[in-house]
N, C-alpha and C positions, 0 to 999 in steps of 0.2 A: 500438437506434439508430433514430431516426425516418426517416432517409434512408440509403441505402447509402453506405459510406465513399467510393466513387469519386465520387459526386455531391457530397459535402461537399468533397472535394479539388478538384473542378472549380470549385466556388463560391469557394474560397479563392484558387485561381489566378486567378480572375476579379476579385479585389480585395476580397473580403469576409473578415471575421473570423467563423469559424463554430466553434461549441462543441457537443460532444455532451453528453447526460446521462451519469451514471455508467455505465461499462461494465466488464465483466470484462477485466482487463488482458491475459489470455491469448488473448482473442478478437480482438484488434486485429492485423491483418496489417501489421507495421511495414515490410515491404518496399515498401509503397505510399507510405510517407511520405518519399519522396526527391525530389531535384530542386533545382536552383539557384533556382527560382522559388517554392519552398514552404518554409515553416517550420512547426514544430509544437511543442506542449508537452503533456506527459502529467503529470497531477497528481492525486494521491489524498489528499494531506494527510499521508501517512506514507511513509517511505522504502521500505517493503515493502508498500505498499497493493495489495490484490487488486482493488479497484474504483477506476477512475480516470476522470477527465474528459479528453477529448482536445480541444485547441484547435488549429485550423488557421488560418494567416494567410499573406498574400502576403509574399514576401521583402523587399519595400521597407519594411515596417513594422518598426521597430527591436525592439520588445518588446511583449508583451501580458501581462496578469495571467492567472492560471490560473482564476480564478473560484471556487476552492475555499478554504473556511475550516474550520479545526478548532476545535471548541468543547469545553471541559471542563465537564461538567454534574455538580455535586456535590449529592446529596440531603441534606436536613437529617438530623442524627443522631438526631432524636427517635424515629424508628421503627425497625423491624427492618432490618438491612442488606439491600440489594438485590444480587443477583448479575447477571450479564450478561443472563440470560434474563428476570429480573424487569424490568430496565430496558427491554429490547426490547419486552416486552408493553405497558408504559406508553407507550412511544414510538409504537407502532403506533396507539394510541388517539387520538393527536393528528391522525391522518389526513393526515400529510405525504406528499407525492409521493415514493415510494420511489426513483424515478429520480434524485432530487436528494439522496439520502442515500448516503454512501460507507461506508467501513469503520467499525466500532464496536469500541472497545477499552476494557478495564477498567484503571484506573490509580489507585492510592492512595486508595481509598474513593470515587472518582468514575469518570466515564466520558468517554472521548474519542470524538467523533463528527465525521466529515468531512461537509460539506454544501455545497450551492450553491443559487443562486436563491432562490425564496420559502421553501424549507425552511430555508435559512440565516437568513433574516430572522426566521422564526418562532422558531427556536432562540435567537437573540440576545435576543428579547423575552420569553423564557420565565421565569416566576417560580414556577410550581407545576407539578408533574407527579404524577399519581396521588394527588392530595389532599395531597401533601407539598411544602413549600417546597423550591426548588432554587436553587442559585447557578450562574450561567452565566458562564464566562470565555472570551473569545476567545483561543485559543492562537496563531492565525496561519494562514498558508497552508501551512506545512509543520511538522508536529509531529516532533520528534526528528531534525531535519535534521542531517546530518553523521554522526559516529560514535555508535553506540548499542549498549549491551550488551543482549543478548537471551539468555534461557534457553529452549531448545526441547527437545522430547522426540523422539528419533529411534530407529528400530529397529536401525540399524547405523551404522558410521562411513564408509560408502561416500561418495565425493565427490558422486554424483548425489543421494543422500538428504539429506546435510547441506547441500549447496548449495541445493537446492530449498526446504528448510525454512527455512534462514537468510535467503534473499532473499524468501521469501514468494511463490514462483511454483510452478506445477505441475511435477511431476517430468518430464513429457513435454516441457514447454517448455525446461526446463534441459538435458535430454538433447540437444535440438536444438542448443543452444549448444556442448555438448561435441563433438558430431559435426561441428560447423562450425569447430572449433578456436578457439572464443572463450573457453574456460575454461582457466585455468592454475593449477597447484598448485605453489607455491613457484617460480613463474617458468617452469615447464616445462608443455607441453601435458598436460592432465589426461585420464585415462580414467575412465569411469563407475565401474569396479570398484576404482579406487585408493582406499586408505583414508586418511582425514585424521586427523592426530594433534595433540596439544597442541603449540602453537607454530607449526603450519603456517599458511600464508596461501593463500587460495583467491580468485582474481579472475575476474570474468566481464564481458566487454565489455557496456556498457549497463546493468549492474546494480550494479557496485561491487566491493568487496573484503570478504572475511570473514577475520578473524583468529581461529583456534580457540584459545580461552583455556584451558578445562579441562573435564573430565568432573565434573559435580557429584555425581551418584550413579547407580546402576542401579535401575530400578523393579522392582516385583514381577513384572511381565510380561516382564522381560528386555529392556526398552528402556533407553535412556540419556538422562538429562537433561544437556545440555551448555551451556556458556556460550560465546557467540560475540560478538565485537566486529564489528559490521556497519558498514561505511563506504559512504556513498553519494556 
């Protein structure tokens, strides 16, 4: 962050709209983002984004946009398929400002990337990457907004493990929510050691709700692949 959060908050309370580069969502002290004279918006382009842009603005302004856009980049099928690492290598060669790039996801033969500022402009104009033609489609401000089925791999069915993985936050951050009474399992306050089972519903203030659908399979290393319906 180019300036301390307290400085940005003071600027917003003074009448300005201020926006950070992409930040690690877990590094933002949300306790500071309170007060009747201050509004804020956190956006990463994905419901479970790990990197987010924080926009702060005075309370008298009705609404502001997040400044974040998600693009789907699909390489031409003429060459060998790229995995996430291949795509990341080619992306870095563009020399885009990494502070303006958010989460990168693989989806159906293409890649979803959140961006802001000049990096977003460069992506929207992209027609070739790594010597291959690419098709770029603007997905919008929020990819997968609402309910989204996710398959994740977890070492156990503990609430703290499944909840952190499902919402895409650190286990330590999710544990703080449990300790603060902000996490509920089937409507009752959850404990970290409680186990979640098929059909259970796990809700967390500020994050949303996870409906545990099913265990897909058990991996060779003793982990579990599970299907979650994540609501934001």
